Structure formats: C-alpha cells, structure tokens
C-alpha positions in Angstrom: 123.6 -27.7 27.7 120.1 -26.0 28.3 117.5 -25.8 25.7 117.5 -22.5 23.7 114.8 -20.1 24.6 113.0 -18.3 21.8 113.5 -14.5 21.6 110.3 -12.5 22.4 109.1 -11.2 19.1 106.0 -9.1 18.1 104.2 -12.4 17.9 105.0 -14.3 21.0 107.1 -17.3 20.1 106.1 -20.7 21.6 108.8 -23.3 22.0 108.6 -26.2 19.6 110.3 -29.6 19.3 112.2 -29.6 16.0 115.7 -29.9 14.7 115.1 -26.9 12.4 113.5 -24.3 14.7 113.0 -23.5 18.4 110.0 -21.1 18.3 106.9 -20.3 16.3 104.4 -17.6 16.6 101.3 -16.5 14.7 99.2 -13.4 14.6 95.8 -14.2 13.1 94.9 -10.5 12.8 97.9 -9.6 10.6 98.4 -13.3 9.2 102.0 -13.1 10.0 104.0 -16.2 11.1 107.2 -15.8 13.1 109.8 -18.6 13.1 113.0 -18.7 15.1 115.5 -21.1 13.7 118.0 -23.1 15.7 120.6 -20.6 14.5 118.8 -17.9 16.6 117.6 -16.0 13.4 114.0 -14.9 13.3 112.1 -14.7 10.1 108.5 -13.3 9.5 106.3 -14.8 6.8 103.4 -12.7 5.6 100.0 -13.7 4.3 99.9 -17.0 6.2 96.3 -18.2 6.5 95.0 -19.6 9.8 94.8 -23.1 8.5 98.3 -23.0 7.2 99.6 -21.9 10.5 97.6 -24.4 12.5 98.7 -27.3 10.2 102.4 -26.1 10.5 102.2 -26.0 14.4 100.6 -29.4 14.6 102.7 -31.1 11.9 104.5 -34.3 12.7 107.7 -32.7 11.3 107.7 -28.9 11.9 111.0 -28.6 10.0 109.4 -30.1 6.8 106.3 -28.0 7.2 108.4 -24.8 7.5 110.4 -25.8 4.5 107.2 -26.3 2.5 105.9 -22.9 3.8 109.1 -21.2 2.6 108.4 -22.4 -0.9 105.1 -20.4 -1.0 105.8 -17.5 1.3 108.6 -15.0 1.2 110.4 -14.6 4.5 112.0 -11.5 6.0 114.7 -11.7 8.5 114.0 -9.5 11.5 116.8 -10.5 13.8 120.4 -9.7 13.9 123.5 -9.5 16.3 124.0 -7.0 18.9 126.6 -4.2 18.1 128.3 -4.8 21.4 128.1 -8.4 22.4 126.9 -10.3 19.2 123.9 -11.9 20.9 120.9 -12.5 18.5 117.8 -10.3 19.0 115.2 -8.2 17.1 116.7 -5.6 14.7 116.4 -2.1 16.3 115.7 -3.3 19.8 118.0 -3.0 22.9 120.0 -6.1 23.6 118.5 -8.2 26.4 121.9 -9.8 27.1 124.2 -6.8 27.5 121.5 -4.0 27.6 124.0 -1.5 26.1 123.5 -1.6 22.4 120.9 -2.4 19.7 120.7 -5.3 17.2 121.7 -4.6 13.7 120.8 -6.1 10.3 123.6 -8.0 8.7 124.1 -7.4 5.0 123.4 -10.5 2.8 127.0 -10.7 1.7 128.3 -10.6 5.3 125.7 -13.1 6.3 126.9 -15.7 3.7 130.5 -15.2 5.0 129.4 -15.9 8.6 127.4 -19.0 7.6 130.1 -20.3 5.1 
C-alpha cells in the first residue's frame, strides 16, 4: 500500500508523519491552517497565529498538537466526496480522479451514518 498523498488545497498541504493526519498547510497572510486527516477529510482552522502553526508543525506528536488546536479553534470541513466516483476532494472543485463531477458537502447527519 502506498502512502496517501495530500489533496492540493488553497494552502499547499505538506505531507506529515502522523497517525492522525497526512498533510498540513498554513497561510500566514490569512492565518488559516489546513489539516487533511487520514480519513481524507480536509478542515480549515481560522485565526491560527504563526507561532501556533509553527509549534504544531514541529510538534513531537502532530496528532496531539492538532487535537489541542481543535479545542481552541473551530474547524470547517472543506472537503467532500465526488458525485460520480466518491473520491475525496475540495467541495465545489472538479474531481481529480474521474474528472467528470464536482465534490459535494455531506450533511452532518449523513456524515455520522458514514462514520458509524
């Protein structure tokens, strides 16, 4: 099995070694942190200061650092499945896997049914 490759988001996601996430990106201009979890889902966290982002990226345990960040910053899911093939990608963008459909947002109720 090959290592998962992070989806290209607004902030370029850099691969990380973690059991919780596969990519992290930070935009110091907008103070937005992007995290792609091992599930493939991407979340954006707003108002993340430069030091918080640097500490997270260099943390001994990135998973623990992300969990701590989630307690102080609200996350917004920005990825969803493709209408046609189900591959994960950025909501509203054309699917890189099949190229024939766009990614959609999954309602919270439906998300819980998928994860359960």
